C-alpha positions in Angstrom: 108.5 111.1 133.4 109.2 108.6 131.2 106.5 107.5 128.2 105.9 103.9 127.8 105.0 101.6 125.2 102.6 98.5 125.7 103.6 95.8 123.0 100.6 94.0 123.2 98.6 97.2 121.8 97.9 97.6 118.0 99.9 99.9 116.1 97.1 101.9 115.6 96.4 102.2 119.4 100.1 103.2 119.9 100.2 105.8 117.2 96.7 107.1 118.7 98.4 108.0 122.2 102.0 108.7 120.8 101.8 110.3 117.4 106.0 110.4 117.6 105.8 106.5 117.2 105.1 106.5 113.4 108.4 107.9 112.9 110.5 105.7 115.2 108.7 102.9 113.3 109.7 104.4 109.8 113.4 104.7 111.0 113.3 101.1 111.7 112.1 99.9 108.0 108.3 100.0 108.9 107.5 102.4 105.8 104.3 101.8 104.8 103.0 102.6 108.5 103.4 106.3 107.8 100.4 106.2 105.1 97.0 106.8 107.0 95.0 103.8 105.1 97.9 101.6 106.2 97.5 102.7 109.6 93.8 102.6 109.7 93.4 99.1 108.5 96.5 96.9 109.1 97.3 98.9 112.0 93.9 98.3 113.6 95.2 94.5 114.3 99.2 94.5 113.6 101.0 94.5 117.0 105.0 95.8 116.8 105.9 91.9 117.7 104.1 90.3 114.6 104.9 93.4 112.2 108.6 92.7 113.4 108.4 89.0 112.8 106.4 89.7 109.2 109.5 92.2 108.1 111.9 90.5 109.5 113.3 93.0 111.8 114.8 91.7 115.2 112.9 92.7 118.6 115.9 93.8 120.1 116.6 96.4 117.3 112.9 97.7 117.9 113.0 97.7 121.7 116.6 99.7 121.8 115.5 102.1 119.1 112.3 103.0 121.6 114.4 103.1 124.5 117.0 105.5 122.9 113.8 107.8 122.1 112.8 107.6 126.0 110.4 104.8 126.1 109.7 102.1 128.6 108.9 98.8 127.1 106.2 96.8 128.4 106.1 93.3 127.1 
């Protein structure tokens, strides 16, 4: 069964459902997401697309990383 990731959900919601997402995001350059304080504050309103825009990380790169880790992307 493939895992899905809904890009409309907040980072906090996604990480609650799939803790593995934290490591994938760290590998993409979202270093601060690993801190519990950051996840519980900014993560509650930040989505992956918003974070990607802020960090200047192409969504194509993020989507490819999640696919390589067995995720189906819901946009």
